[in-house]
C-alpha positions, 0 to 999 in steps of 0.5 A: 640298592634301596639307599637314597642318593637324594630325597626319593631317588634310590640307587635302584631307581637310578639303575632303572633310569639308566637301563632306559637311557644307556643306549640312547646314543645309538640313534645318533651314532649308527653306521653300517659296516659289512652289512651290520649296524655299528654304534661306535661312541654311543656311550659318550653320546648317551652320557650327554643325553643322560646329563640333559635328562638329569638336569631336566628332572632336576636331579642332584649332582650326585644322582646325575654323576651316577646316571651319567657314569652308568650310561658312559661305562655300560660297555666296560664289563663287556670289554673286560669279558674279552680279556682272557682273565680280568687281572686284579689290577683291572678289577681294582681299576673297574671299581675305582673308576666307577666311583661308588656305582660299580655294583649298579654297573654290574647289574646294568651290564647283566640286564643289558646282556640278558636283554640282547641276543647273546650266545649261551656260552658268551652269556654264561661267561659274562655272568661268571665275570660279573659274579667274579667282580662282585665277589672281588668288590665285597672280599677285597676292594672294600677291604682296603682301608679308607685311611691312606698309608701316606698323605698328600702333605707327606708326599709334597714334603718328601718329594718337594713337589707342590700341591696339584695333580701329581700329588693325587696321582701318587696317592692313587698309585699307593692306594692301587699298590696297597689293593694289589698287595704290593705295599702294606705300611707307610715305609713300603709306600714311601719306598714304592713311590721312590721307584715310581716313575713320575 
């Protein structure tokens, strides 16, 4: 958390700014339903507000991306908590989509839950999920080698497809399959892609 994303801006500082801004979109999205306030889409509106503030503060693009990502995805952990069990695929995709700020998102989600009137059992379940996700991150997600089993050039050559989004999609499919333990070497990755629907 002490890592500087840019000069004088740490990850800890960005989490604190996100904690102040993550619900900023609620003001613009409030509706009443069955006597209760609803805030559908407040994450997207809040993301736009965070982007505007990041620009006014002259934050770097990386800092802006983290701040906006935290704001846009702060409800994601709550969404996962509604599943009976967060599958390995769901946990992998959580950190993949968080693009380098997954741990910060867990901290923000925990702070948000603890600052909201939440029933004791629900809060404890959420804390358990956050602990489970953090454990998965350190023990499994970061254990996947950064060197891909198959390169984009390999995919283009093997499948006769041009450079583009399809190549990236196939590379991500292999990385996810590796994270889930479905493939462990280049041959298995190629065999996996031959059966992959693209």
